[in-house]
Backbone as ProteinMPNN parsed JSONL, in Angstrom:
{"seq_chain_A": "MSSTTLILARHGQTVWHAENRYAGVSDIPLTDTGRAQAEALARWATAHPVDAIWTSPVSRAIVTAEPACHALTLTPHREPDLRECDFGAAEGRTLTEFAAENPQAARAFREDPVANPFPNAEDPKTAATRGATALHRIATTHPGARILVVAHNTLLRLALCHLLGIPLADYRRVFPRLQNAAITELRMQDRSVGLISLNVPCEPDEA", "coords_chain_A": {"N_chain_A": [[14.033, -0.92, -24.228], [11.774, -2.973, -22.388], [8.925, -2.691, -20.91], [7.756, -2.72, -17.315], [4.625, -3.995, -15.52], [3.677, -3.343, -12.618], [1.089, -4.066, -10.784], [-0.361, -2.685, -7.922], [-1.256, -3.128, -4.757], [-3.571, -2.961, -1.485], [-3.667, -4.058, 1.32], [-6.345, -6.857, 2.893], [-9.103, -5.412, 4.612], [-8.597, -4.745, 8.221], [-9.796, -4.736, 12.121], [-8.364, -2.498, 12.584], [-8.1, -1.248, 10.833], [-10.777, -0.741, 10.032], [-12.223, 0.499, 11.437], [-10.773, 2.814, 11.003], [-8.029, 2.84, 12.417], [-4.742, 3.965, 12.77], [-2.757, 1.205, 11.527], [0.429, 0.226, 12.101], [3.358, -0.268, 12.527], [2.019, -2.583, 13.839], [0.714, -5.712, 14.284], [-1.834, -6.715, 12.601], [-4.807, -8.921, 12.523], [-6.706, -9.788, 9.9], [-9.448, -9.14, 8.734], [-13.113, -11.26, 8.535], [-14.252, -9.755, 5.997], [-12.072, -8.302, 5.275], [-10.956, -11.052, 4.285], [-12.507, -12.366, 2.839], [-11.721, -9.767, 0.903], [-9.339, -10.619, -0.084], [-10.024, -12.885, -1.179], [-11.562, -11.89, -3.797], [-9.081, -10.533, -4.929], [-7.839, -12.787, -5.521], [-9.343, -13.658, -7.74], [-9.239, -12.131, -9.267], [-6.956, -11.883, -9.952], [-6.711, -14.358, -11.03], [-8.457, -14.207, -13.617], [-6.873, -11.87, -14.281], [-3.694, -13.04, -15.162], [-0.577, -12.999, -13.536], [2.803, -12.677, -13.509], [4.467, -13.1, -10.771], [4.589, -12.231, -7.446], [4.601, -9.87, -4.695], [5.013, -9.049, -1.873], [4.726, -7.008, 1.273], [6.076, -8.023, 4.725], [4.651, -7.637, 6.872], [1.836, -9.622, 8.397], [-0.875, -9.068, 7.656], [-0.717, -7.75, 5.054], [0.438, -10.481, 3.528], [-0.99, -12.423, 4.106], [-3.498, -11.562, 2.393], [-2.701, -11.979, -0.159], [-2.259, -14.604, -0.154], [-3.919, -16.042, -1.442], [-4.174, -15.179, -4.192], [-1.99, -16.495, -4.723], [-2.103, -18.862, -4.346], [-4.023, -19.957, -6.456], [-2.7, -19.086, -8.546], [-0.602, -20.697, -8.342], [2.135, -19.645, -7.457], [4.826, -18.587, -5.605], [5.166, -16.572, -3.261], [7.236, -13.431, -2.906], [9.024, -11.535, -1.011], [9.253, -8.495, 0.683], [11.041, -6.848, 2.525], [10.719, -3.685, 2.689], [8.604, -2.869, 1.502], [6.833, -2.834, 3.805], [4.204, -1.237, 6.291], [4.318, 2.073, 7.337], [5.847, 3.785, 9.928], [3.743, 4.613, 12.705], [4.107, 5.895, 15.19], [2.829, 7.956, 17.757], [0.515, 8.155, 17.127], [-0.358, 5.358, 16.757], [-2.558, 3.046, 16.593], [-4.085, 4.553, 16.993], [-7.709, 6.444, 16.104], [-7.621, 9.926, 14.003], [-8.734, 11.706, 15.396], [-8.874, 10.663, 18.093], [-6.214, 10.917, 18.639], [-5.843, 13.71, 17.996], [-7.39, 14.834, 20.284], [-6.15, 14.143, 22.363], [-3.364, 15.302, 21.434], [-3.959, 18.202, 20.166], [-2.486, 20.18, 19.1], [0.134, 19.113, 17.491], [-1.858, 17.443, 16.155], [-3.323, 19.424, 14.367], [-0.966, 20.27, 12.659], [-0.144, 18.505, 11.926], [-2.351, 18.011, 9.955], [-2.249, 19.998, 7.759], [0.242, 19.933, 7.199], [1.198, 16.929, 6.653], [3.904, 15.57, 6.174], [5.861, 17.399, 7.007], [5.216, 17.197, 9.217], [5.134, 15.041, 10.676], [3.396, 12.578, 12.916], [4.313, 12.428, 16.501], [7.418, 10.802, 16.694], [6.895, 9.358, 14.977], [8.155, 7.362, 11.771], [9.929, 8.746, 9.422], [8.05, 10.745, 7.347], [9.599, 11.073, 4.658], [11.799, 9.365, 4.53], [10.308, 6.841, 4.525], [8.771, 7.362, 1.847], [11.267, 7.177, 0.317], [12.23, 4.587, 0.624], [10.011, 2.687, 0.05], [9.545, 3.16, -2.811], [12.174, 3.066, -3.738], [11.921, 0.037, -3.447], [9.579, -0.65, -5.287], [11.583, 0.225, -7.501], [13.174, -2.085, -7.517], [12.073, -4.221, -7.315], [10.834, -3.91, -9.892], [13.182, -3.819, -12.146], [13.756, -6.358, -11.088], [12.05, -8.076, -12.5], [11.947, -7.291, -15.634], [9.564, -6.404, -18.216], [7.679, -7.952, -17.355], [4.45, -9.251, -15.284], [3.618, -7.852, -12.161], [2.193, -8.57, -9.426], [1.769, -6.62, -6.229], [1.537, -6.837, -2.834], [0.832, -4.355, -0.788], [0.57, -1.668, 1.587], [-1.498, 0.546, 2.692], [-0.747, 3.839, 3.581], [2.136, 4.073, 2.82], [2.273, 2.813, 0.277], [0.748, 5.06, -1.304], [2.547, 7.044, -0.265], [4.798, 6.279, -1.702], [3.878, 6.5, -4.364], [3.656, 9.357, -4.949], [6.159, 9.956, -4.266], [7.311, 8.248, -6.618], [5.647, 9.343, -9.581], [6.232, 12.218, -9.464], [5.071, 13.862, -7.903], [4.266, 16.426, -5.227], [5.04, 15.422, -1.805], [4.228, 16.277, 0.419], [1.628, 16.623, -0.333], [0.089, 14.089, -0.481], [-2.114, 13.051, 1.244], [-4.141, 14.702, 0.393], [-3.788, 13.784, -2.517], [-4.322, 11.101, -2.792], [-6.584, 10.346, -1.311], [-7.047, 7.908, -0.106], [-6.216, 4.356, -0.202], [-7.942, 1.744, -1.543], [-9.23, -1.126, 0.404], [-7.366, -4.019, -1.197], [-8.267, -3.485, -3.372], [-6.864, -2.117, -7.309], [-3.895, -0.634, -7.995], [-2.077, 0.19, -11.085], [0.756, 0.274, -12.445], [3.075, 0.896, -14.794], [6.379, 0.887, -15.738], [9.715, 1.37, -16.633], [12.887, 1.637, -17.54], [13.373, 4.383, -15.377], [11.188, 5.845, -16.338], [7.769, 6.456, -15.039], [4.708, 5.543, -15.457], [1.45, 6.132, -14.728], [-1.559, 4.013, -14.971], [-4.025, 3.153, -13.927], [-6.179, 3.573, -11.288], [-7.323, 2.547, -7.988], [-9.165, 0.495, -9.028], [-11.81, -1.226, -8.044], [-11.263, -4.807, -7.339], [-13.904, -6.617, -7.911], [-17.032, -5.59, -9.253], [-19.057, -4.887, -8.184], [-18.185, -3.947, -5.596], [-17.555, -1.764, -3.087]], "CA_chain_A": [[13.517, -2.032, -23.023], [10.139, -3.293, -22.333], [8.114, -2.101, -20.004], [7.633, -3.859, -16.553], [3.586, -3.472, -15.461], [3.375, -3.328, -11.656], [0.324, -3.896, -10.085], [0.157, -2.352, -6.644], [-2.697, -3.652, -4.3], [-3.327, -2.467, -0.555], [-4.174, -5.427, 1.849], [-7.4, -6.706, 2.78], [-9.605, -4.834, 5.566], [-8.295, -5.44, 9.646], [-10.12, -4.059, 12.797], [-8.004, -1.452, 13.158], [-8.754, -0.115, 9.651], [-12.616, -1.138, 9.634], [-12.363, 1.656, 12.259], [-10.041, 3.918, 10.533], [-7.025, 3.686, 12.686], [-3.735, 3.996, 12.635], [-2.297, 0.364, 11.718], [1.923, 0.842, 10.787], [4.408, -1.291, 12.779], [1.421, -3.096, 14.479], [0.548, -6.853, 13.313], [-3.543, -6.738, 12.944], [-5.278, -9.903, 11.664], [-7.8, -9.771, 9.017], [-11.061, -9.387, 9.605], [-14.03, -11.407, 7.464], [-14.242, -8.757, 5.213], [-10.329, -8.907, 4.923], [-10.542, -12.335, 4.561], [-13.024, -11.807, 0.983], [-11.42, -9.282, -0.269], [-7.914, -11.238, -0.571], [-10.515, -14.262, -2.102], [-11.349, -11.352, -4.433], [-8.258, -10.275, -5.355], [-7.408, -14.11, -6.188], [-10.163, -14.083, -8.414], [-9.098, -10.74, -10.198], [-5.456, -12.151, -10.658], [-6.987, -15.357, -11.969], [-8.471, -13.47, -14.716], [-6.126, -10.705, -15.142], [-2.637, -13.512, -14.351], [0.439, -11.931, -13.227], [3.79, -13.183, -13.297], [5.288, -13.34, -9.791], [3.871, -11.816, -6.648], [5.65, -9.461, -3.863], [4.149, -8.602, -0.603], [5.487, -7.178, 2.744], [6.58, -8.875, 5.35], [3.311, -8.113, 7.246], [0.86, -10.622, 8.232], [-2.483, -9.037, 7.039], [-0.531, -8.561, 3.503], [1.252, -11.92, 3.567], [-2.595, -13.489, 4.08], [-3.887, -11.277, 1.615], [-1.717, -12.038, -1.078], [-2.72, -16.238, 0.105], [-5.517, -16.948, -2.11], [-4.022, -15.058, -5.265], [-0.64, -17.231, -4.88], [-2.731, -20.143, -4.646], [-4.766, -20.15, -7.503], [-1.801, -19.386, -10.026], [0.612, -21.606, -7.74], [3.627, -18.841, -7.962], [5.687, -18.433, -4.189], [5.549, -15.072, -2.973], [8.737, -12.755, -2.548], [8.879, -11.019, 0.59], [10.219, -7.165, 0.415], [11.097, -6.026, 4.082], [10.568, -1.989, 2.94], [7.588, -2.64, 1.611], [5.814, -2.814, 5.253], [3.567, -0.248, 6.441], [5.11, 3.155, 7.938], [5.648, 3.34, 11.897], [2.907, 5.914, 12.853], [4.607, 6.704, 16.443], [2.306, 8.523, 18.859], [-0.673, 7.64, 16.547], [-0.587, 4.295, 15.99], [-3.62, 2.332, 17.37], [-5.886, 5.996, 17.399], [-8.104, 7.699, 14.938], [-6.882, 11.144, 13.964], [-9.777, 12.079, 16.149], [-8.781, 10.449, 19.311], [-4.996, 11.793, 19.036], [-6.077, 15.138, 18.516], [-8.379, 15.212, 21.192], [-4.67, 13.736, 23.257], [-2.371, 16.448, 21.486], [-4.682, 18.789, 19.123], [-2.004, 21.198, 18.011], [-0.005, 17.948, 17.085], [-2.857, 17.02, 14.846], [-3.489, 20.451, 13.614], [0.089, 20.673, 12.705], [-0.256, 17.09, 10.75], [-3.426, 17.88, 8.884], [-1.431, 20.552, 7.33], [1.941, 19.258, 6.02], [1.776, 15.75, 7.516], [5.628, 15.17, 5.686], [7.026, 18.228, 7.778], [5.212, 17.626, 10.643], [4.383, 14.181, 10.89], [3.199, 12.058, 13.879], [5.223, 12.272, 17.454], [8.265, 9.523, 17.351], [7.065, 8.293, 13.89], [8.575, 7.272, 10.679], [10.057, 10.219, 8.654], [7.609, 10.622, 5.248], [10.246, 11.026, 2.994], [12.396, 8.003, 4.394], [9.201, 5.856, 3.841], [8.545, 7.185, 0.127], [12.253, 6.506, -0.581], [11.796, 3.171, 1.022], [8.924, 2.402, -1.097], [9.893, 4.058, -4.261], [13.322, 1.826, -4.198], [11.544, -1.126, -3.655], [8.798, -1.128, -6.31], [11.596, 0.038, -8.57], [13.394, -2.907, -7.47], [11.239, -5.125, -8.257], [10.332, -3.68, -12.03], [14.113, -4.572, -12.42], [13.963, -7.891, -11.333], [11.446, -9.069, -13.531], [11.41, -6.916, -16.764], [8.451, -7.35, -19.195], [6.658, -8.845, -16.302], [3.462, -8.189, -14.653], [3.94, -8.024, -10.759], [1.525, -8.101, -8.303], [2.418, -6.064, -5.485], [0.523, -6.248, -1.754], [1.271, -3.937, 0.583], [-0.199, -0.312, 2.446], [-2.37, 1.887, 2.288], [0.416, 4.859, 3.425], [3.575, 3.58, 2.255], [1.966, 3.286, -0.975], [1.08, 6.441, -1.339], [4.249, 8.275, -0.695], [6.075, 6.432, -2.747], [3.544, 6.757, -5.866], [4.024, 10.005, -4.995], [8.026, 10.018, -4.818], [7.929, 7.837, -8.792], [5.362, 10.41, -10.078], [6.733, 13.638, -8.987], [4.075, 14.852, -6.963], [4.846, 16.571, -3.634], [5.072, 14.481, -1.067], [3.441, 17.02, 0.98], [0.065, 16.395, -0.649], [-0.496, 12.739, -0.386], [-3.248, 12.852, 1.851], [-5.099, 15.255, -0.585], [-3.862, 13.573, -3.977], [-4.692, 10.154, -3.133], [-7.182, 10.143, 0.459], [-7.327, 7.077, 0.541], [-6.151, 3.313, -1.298], [-9.241, 0.982, -0.824], [-8.663, -2.565, 0.166], [-7.958, -5.348, -2.189], [-8.139, -2.411, -5.092], [-6.027, -2.315, -7.707], [-3.217, 0.724, -8.985], [-1.818, -0.31, -12.053], [1.612, 1.229, -12.913], [3.768, 0.822, -16.336], [7.604, 1.183, -15.216], [10.246, 1.157, -18.099], [14.003, 2.116, -16.67], [13.311, 5.61, -14.667], [10.08, 6.266, -16.595], [6.91, 5.712, -14.274], [2.818, 5.968, -16.088], [0.151, 5.661, -13.679], [-2.525, 3.51, -15.792], [-5.369, 3.118, -13.457], [-5.911, 3.734, -9.807], [-8.125, 2.61, -6.921], [-10.397, -0.359, -9.896], [-12.599, -2.819, -7.348], [-11.114, -6.196, -7.918], [-15.023, -6.936, -8.482], [-17.749, -4.863, -10.023], [-20.096, -5.144, -6.904], [-17.052, -3.557, -4.259], [-17.916, -0.531, -2.582]], "C_chain_A": [[12.378, -1.915, -22.659], [9.767, -2.96, -21.029], [7.501, -3.327, -18.879], [5.927, -2.927, -15.953], [3.434, -4.025, -13.508], [1.776, -2.956, -10.485], [-0.214, -3.946, -8.694], [-1.521, -2.669, -5.942], [-3.086, -3.084, -2.674], [-4.136, -4.16, 0.158], [-5.143, -4.914, 2.093], [-7.648, -5.581, 4.441], [-8.732, -5.494, 7.174], [-9.445, -4.75, 10.3], [-9.763, -3.209, 12.943], [-8.86, -0.665, 11.982], [-10.082, 0.298, 9.715], [-12.856, 0.335, 10.347], [-11.491, 3.061, 12.252], [-8.762, 4.519, 11.606], [-5.828, 3.004, 12.088], [-2.931, 2.63, 12.683], [-0.67, 0.38, 11.231], [2.279, -0.572, 10.959], [3.321, -2.629, 13.74], [1.151, -4.487, 13.607], [-1.14, -7.017, 13.702], [-3.707, -7.774, 12.068], [-6.931, -8.934, 10.61], [-9.075, -9.635, 9.413], [-11.651, -10.405, 8.324], [-14.015, -10.704, 5.935], [-13.134, -8.827, 4.84], [-10.484, -9.844, 3.953], [-10.806, -12.637, 2.696], [-12.701, -11.665, 0.429], [-10.025, -9.731, -0.812], [-8.667, -12.238, -1.308], [-11.294, -13.28, -3.576], [-10.173, -10.915, -5.598], [-7.692, -11.107, -6.32], [-7.914, -14.268, -7.588], [-9.537, -12.918, -9.554], [-7.971, -11.606, -10.737], [-5.206, -13.836, -11.55], [-7.268, -15.458, -13.427], [-7.587, -12.527, -15.58], [-4.629, -11.533, -14.519], [-1.16, -12.552, -14.459], [1.738, -13.652, -13.024], [4.721, -13.86, -11.903], [4.311, -11.67, -8.73], [4.215, -11.235, -5.557], [5.072, -8.913, -2.927], [5.272, -7.73, 0.072], [5.372, -7.801, 3.761], [5.356, -8.886, 6.665], [2.867, -8.985, 7.146], [0.047, -10.065, 7.246], [-1.557, -8.656, 5.068], [-0.155, -9.676, 3.013], [-0.173, -12.908, 3.212], [-3.442, -12.88, 2.766], [-3.665, -11.877, 0.307], [-2.157, -13.952, -1.488], [-3.306, -16.758, -1.44], [-5.213, -16.788, -3.932], [-2.334, -16.165, -5.883], [-0.838, -18.839, -5.176], [-3.411, -20.472, -5.574], [-3.672, -19.712, -8.637], [-0.28, -20.166, -9.705], [2.178, -21.379, -7.862], [3.755, -18.632, -5.719], [5.849, -17.232, -4.073], [7.011, -14.61, -2.627], [8.142, -11.665, -1.701], [9.793, -9.465, 0.469], [10.055, -6.381, 1.825], [11.064, -4.514, 3.492], [9.749, -1.697, 2.018], [6.494, -2.467, 3.012], [5.406, -1.09, 5.445], [4.722, 1.211, 7.235], [4.748, 3.131, 9.458], [4.733, 4.725, 12.237], [2.944, 6.833, 14.065], [3.426, 6.812, 17.427], [0.786, 8.133, 18.493], [-1.286, 6.45, 16.764], [-1.491, 3.616, 17.69], [-5.003, 3.304, 17.135], [-6.237, 6.234, 16.266], [-7.273, 9.086, 15.094], [-7.811, 11.617, 14.747], [-9.31, 11.833, 17.659], [-7.357, 11.209, 19.53], [-4.79, 13.601, 18.742], [-6.914, 15.364, 19.642], [-6.99, 15.078, 22.54], [-3.831, 15.073, 22.574], [-3.206, 16.924, 20.114], [-3.667, 19.657, 18.579], [-0.859, 20.344, 16.941], [-0.872, 17.618, 15.465], [-3.164, 17.798, 13.784], [-2.164, 20.341, 12.688], [0.207, 19.278, 11.322], [-1.29, 17.262, 9.682], [-2.638, 18.981, 7.715], [-0.366, 20.593, 6.658], [1.753, 17.952, 7.288], [3.012, 15.191, 6.902], [6.111, 15.969, 6.8], [6.1, 17.786, 9.174], [4.413, 16.222, 11.277], [4.563, 13.742, 12.537], [4.296, 12.326, 15.34], [5.942, 11.076, 17.295], [7.503, 8.632, 15.809], [7.888, 8.133, 12.903], [9.439, 8.328, 10.148], [8.984, 10.02, 7.47], [8.408, 10.146, 4.001], [11.088, 9.864, 3.054], [11.701, 6.99, 3.946], [9.003, 6.191, 2.582], [9.805, 6.862, -0.397], [12.504, 5.012, -0.583], [11.256, 2.245, 0.083], [8.668, 2.293, -2.521], [10.76, 3.095, -4.722], [12.782, 0.719, -4.153], [10.973, -1.705, -4.533], [9.964, -1.076, -7.637], [12.736, -1.171, -8.492], [13.095, -4.394, -8.036], [10.923, -5.144, -9.442], [11.986, -4.725, -12.092], [14.394, -6.058, -12.61], [12.781, -8.339, -12.209], [10.375, -8.4, -14.945], [10.533, -7.352, -18.087], [7.387, -7.816, -18.851], [5.126, -8.21, -16.038], [3.612, -8.536, -13.567], [2.771, -7.84, -10.289], [1.936, -7.229, -6.683], [1.673, -5.799, -4.182], [1.331, -5.642, -0.554], [0.483, -2.557, 0.908], [-0.063, 0.568, 2.333], [-1.546, 3.655, 2.045], [1.307, 4.903, 2.597], [3.273, 3.588, 0.416], [1.517, 4.373, -1.68], [1.779, 7.617, -1.499], [4.952, 7.709, -1.448], [5.024, 6.477, -4.311], [3.852, 8.106, -6.029], [5.502, 11.103, -5.572], [8.378, 9.61, -6.665], [6.993, 8.863, -9.782], [5.505, 11.925, -10.098], [5.847, 14.409, -7.958], [4.501, 15.109, -5.404], [4.742, 16.107, -2.329], [3.992, 15.25, 0.46], [1.738, 16.823, 0.872], [-0.482, 15.182, -1.076], [-1.782, 12.197, -0.05], [-4.638, 13.75, 0.72], [-4.735, 14.395, -2.013], [-4.795, 11.986, -3.76], [-5.083, 10.179, -1.515], [-7.126, 8.983, 0.573], [-7.094, 5.644, -1.019], [-7.369, 2.227, -0.881], [-8.578, -0.447, -0.451], [-8.804, -3.634, -0.816], [-8.007, -4.486, -3.544], [-7.286, -2.725, -5.962], [-5.739, -0.927, -8.598], [-2.311, -0.063, -9.99], [-0.221, 1.096, -12.335], [2.667, 0.638, -14.182], [5.214, 1.587, -16.192], [8.404, 1.028, -16.446], [11.454, 2.622, -17.416], [13.645, 3.372, -15.529], [11.875, 5.685, -14.666], [8.91, 5.202, -15.972], [5.531, 6.266, -14.804], [2.206, 5.47, -14.916], [-0.836, 5.06, -14.656], [-3.987, 3.61, -15.052], [-5.108, 3.596, -11.689], [-7.186, 3.295, -9.04], [-9.552, 1.43, -7.84], [-10.624, -1.242, -8.673], [-11.788, -3.842, -8.512], [-12.586, -6.677, -8.491], [-15.854, -5.939, -8.581], [-18.557, -4.223, -8.224], [-19.197, -4.38, -5.615], [-17.218, -2.304, -4.575], [-16.266, 0.44, -2.805]], "O_chain_A": [[11.858, -0.803, -22.567], [10.579, -3.042, -20.107], [6.993, -4.402, -19.195], [5.848, -1.699, -15.907], [3.053, -5.176, -13.294], [1.531, -2.006, -9.742], [-0.525, -5.036, -8.213], [-2.611, -2.482, -6.483], [-2.353, -2.1, -2.779], [-4.851, -5.004, -0.382], [-5.469, -3.732, 1.98], [-6.747, -5.136, 5.153], [-8.308, -6.65, 7.171], [-10.209, -4.148, 9.546], [-10.561, -2.492, 13.547], [-9.8, 0.127, 12.052], [-10.491, 1.44, 9.505], [-13.592, 1.184, 9.845], [-11.47, 3.998, 13.05], [-8.425, 5.689, 11.79], [-5.736, 2.036, 11.332], [-2.294, 2.523, 13.731], [-0.462, 0.538, 10.028], [1.982, -1.58, 10.317], [3.933, -3.556, 14.271], [1.325, -4.461, 12.389], [-1.588, -7.351, 14.798], [-3.067, -7.827, 11.017], [-7.69, -7.973, 10.736], [-9.595, -10.073, 10.439], [-11.0, -10.491, 7.282], [-13.743, -11.314, 4.902], [-13.012, -9.546, 3.848], [-10.187, -9.563, 2.792], [-10.046, -12.916, 1.769], [-12.669, -12.323, -0.611], [-9.597, -9.272, -1.871], [-8.012, -12.641, -2.27], [-11.617, -14.027, -4.5], [-10.328, -10.953, -6.819], [-7.222, -10.791, -7.413], [-7.268, -14.811, -8.485], [-9.519, -13.211, -10.75], [-8.032, -12.026, -11.893], [-4.297, -14.318, -12.227], [-6.778, -16.227, -14.254], [-7.484, -12.358, -16.795], [-4.171, -11.001, -13.508], [-0.85, -11.677, -15.268], [1.642, -14.831, -12.683], [5.459, -14.844, -11.972], [3.745, -10.648, -9.119], [4.285, -12.188, -4.781], [4.396, -7.971, -3.341], [6.428, -7.664, -0.344], [4.263, -8.334, 3.817], [5.149, -9.9, 7.331], [3.06, -9.618, 6.108], [0.144, -10.439, 6.077], [-1.872, -9.31, 4.074], [-0.491, -9.868, 1.844], [-0.325, -13.788, 2.365], [-4.057, -13.709, 2.094], [-4.663, -12.287, -0.285], [-2.306, -14.453, -2.603], [-3.023, -17.682, -2.202], [-5.608, -17.572, -4.795], [-1.868, -16.394, -6.999], [-0.199, -19.672, -5.819], [-3.482, -21.7, -5.602], [-3.949, -20.127, -9.762], [0.734, -20.245, -10.398], [3.093, -22.153, -8.143], [2.849, -18.584, -4.887], [6.702, -16.686, -4.773], [7.835, -15.373, -2.124], [7.045, -11.11, -1.761], [10.984, -9.489, 0.157], [9.198, -5.552, 2.131], [11.768, -3.932, 4.318], [9.794, -0.576, 1.512], [5.4, -1.912, 2.919], [5.971, -0.092, 4.997], [5.885, 0.977, 7.564], [3.766, 2.66, 10.032], [5.192, 5.831, 11.955], [2.357, 7.902, 14.236], [3.028, 5.76, 17.926], [-0.04, 7.846, 19.359], [-2.499, 6.346, 16.944], [-1.31, 3.636, 18.908], [-6.214, 3.087, 17.098], [-5.43, 6.294, 15.338], [-6.486, 9.341, 16.006], [-7.316, 12.743, 14.796], [-9.37, 12.79, 18.43], [-7.258, 12.025, 20.447], [-3.941, 14.405, 19.129], [-7.047, 16.575, 19.818], [-6.947, 15.859, 23.491], [-3.67, 15.977, 23.394], [-3.181, 16.218, 19.106], [-3.92, 19.987, 17.42], [-0.816, 20.692, 15.761], [-0.57, 17.594, 14.272], [-3.3, 17.403, 12.626], [-2.597, 20.327, 11.536], [0.574, 19.326, 10.148], [-1.138, 16.715, 8.589], [-2.52, 18.44, 6.616], [-0.127, 21.241, 5.639], [2.08, 18.03, 8.472], [3.139, 14.016, 7.245], [6.791, 15.367, 7.632], [6.543, 18.221, 10.237], [3.457, 16.216, 12.053], [5.41, 14.211, 13.298], [5.436, 12.435, 14.887], [5.322, 10.087, 17.685], [7.62, 7.414, 15.671], [8.749, 9.002, 13.04], [9.618, 9.02, 11.15], [9.158, 9.087, 6.685], [8.223, 9.429, 3.017], [11.286, 9.235, 2.015], [12.169, 6.22, 3.107], [9.035, 5.18, 1.881], [9.796, 6.294, -1.489], [12.889, 4.348, -1.546], [11.806, 1.317, -0.51], [7.887, 1.606, -3.179], [10.537, 2.373, -5.694], [13.217, 0.059, -5.097], [11.27, -2.845, -4.888], [9.799, -1.806, -8.614], [13.327, -1.268, -9.567], [13.606, -5.233, -8.777], [10.726, -6.171, -10.09], [12.016, -5.955, -12.086], [14.886, -6.734, -13.513], [13.032, -9.48, -12.597], [9.207, -8.576, -15.29], [10.732, -8.337, -18.797], [6.389, -8.089, -19.518], [4.699, -7.117, -16.408], [3.817, -9.749, -13.531], [2.168, -6.861, -10.728], [2.815, -7.914, -6.16], [1.113, -4.704, -4.121], [2.106, -6.131, 0.269], [-0.504, -2.491, 0.175], [0.84, 1.351, 2.038], [-1.595, 4.405, 1.07], [1.328, 5.705, 1.664], [3.905, 4.205, -0.442], [2.019, 4.567, -2.788], [1.782, 8.6, -2.24], [5.826, 8.357, -2.022], [5.655, 6.48, -5.368], [4.332, 8.383, -7.128], [5.806, 12.012, -6.344], [9.088, 10.129, -7.527], [7.569, 9.231, -10.805], [4.817, 12.668, -10.799], [6.109, 15.462, -7.375], [4.932, 14.282, -4.601], [4.016, 16.882, -1.707], [3.248, 14.648, 1.235], [0.89, 16.874, 1.763], [-1.388, 15.128, -1.907], [-2.426, 11.317, -0.62], [-5.767, 13.334, 0.458], [-5.729, 14.402, -2.739], [-5.784, 11.747, -4.452], [-4.249, 10.073, -0.617], [-7.155, 8.742, 1.78], [-7.482, 5.719, -2.185], [-7.545, 2.033, 0.322], [-7.527, -0.823, -0.968], [-9.859, -4.111, -1.233], [-7.762, -4.969, -4.649], [-6.671, -3.741, -5.64], [-6.465, -0.307, -9.375], [-1.795, -1.077, -9.521], [-0.257, 2.326, -12.376], [2.785, -0.578, -14.034], [5.272, 2.781, -16.486], [7.799, 0.532, -17.397], [11.238, 3.778, -17.052], [13.766, 2.823, -14.434], [11.208, 5.644, -13.632], [8.831, 3.98, -16.094], [5.264, 7.444, -14.566], [2.528, 4.465, -14.282], [-1.018, 5.945, -15.493], [-4.957, 4.116, -15.617], [-4.052, 3.865, -11.118], [-8.223, 3.741, -9.53], [-10.711, 1.483, -7.427], [-9.703, -1.96, -8.282], [-11.676, -3.815, -9.738], [-12.517, -7.173, -9.616], [-15.457, -5.037, -7.844], [-18.359, -3.239, -7.511], [-19.826, -4.329, -4.558], [-17.138, -1.735, -5.664], [-16.191, 1.618, -2.457]]}, "name": "protein", "num_of_chains": 1, "seq": "MSSTTLILARHGQTVWHAENRYAGVSDIPLTDTGRAQAEALARWATAHPVDAIWTSPVSRAIVTAEPACHALTLTPHREPDLRECDFGAAEGRTLTEFAAENPQAARAFREDPVANPFPNAEDPKTAATRGATALHRIATTHPGARILVVAHNTLLRLALCHLLGIPLADYRRVFPRLQNAAITELRMQDRSVGLISLNVPCEPDEA"}
C-alpha cells in the first residue's frame, strides 16, 4: 500500500494568538500578519503542489487555506473534527490572566494539562482521538497523495502525540508551539505514522 503525505499547517495569526490568548471555540479573524502568512503558505504550496486541501470549519483556518486553494485551483474540504479544542474557563484569556483568577487550577494545568484541563474545557483525550481519527480518515480518502491540512495549535499537538505514541500529558513539553502557517509533514501508511518534518517555515525569513 502506498503512503499518504499529510502536510499539517496551523492557521495564520489572529489578534488573540498574537497576545497568546486561548482561542478555541471563539471565531477570531486573522491579522494582517496572519493574512501574509496565508499568502506565504500559498507560495509554498505552489512550489510543493498538493493534491487536496482540508481545513477545520473555523474561519481562521478556512481563510488561511484560501490563497493556496486559489493558487492550485482546488476546492477545499471541511472536516468538523479538525476544529480547535474548547478551552472552557480559559477561553479568551492568557494563562497568566487565568492563573490570577484561579491559581490552583492553573498550577494543576501546568503540572498535567490532560489530567487537569481548564474548568469546563473539552477533555484533551477526546480532542486527541477526534483529531487523530480525522487525520487517518483524510489519509485513507487520498491514498498515495499529498494533502494540505489547515487546523489549530492545540488540536494538532494532541493529535500528533496520539499518532506518534507520545504520552498526551507531554504535549506542551514535546510540542511547545506550532508556528502559524509553518509546515509539519507526516507520512501515513495504514496505521503506521512517521514524522518527516516539524515547524518548518514556509519562507526562509519567517520567524
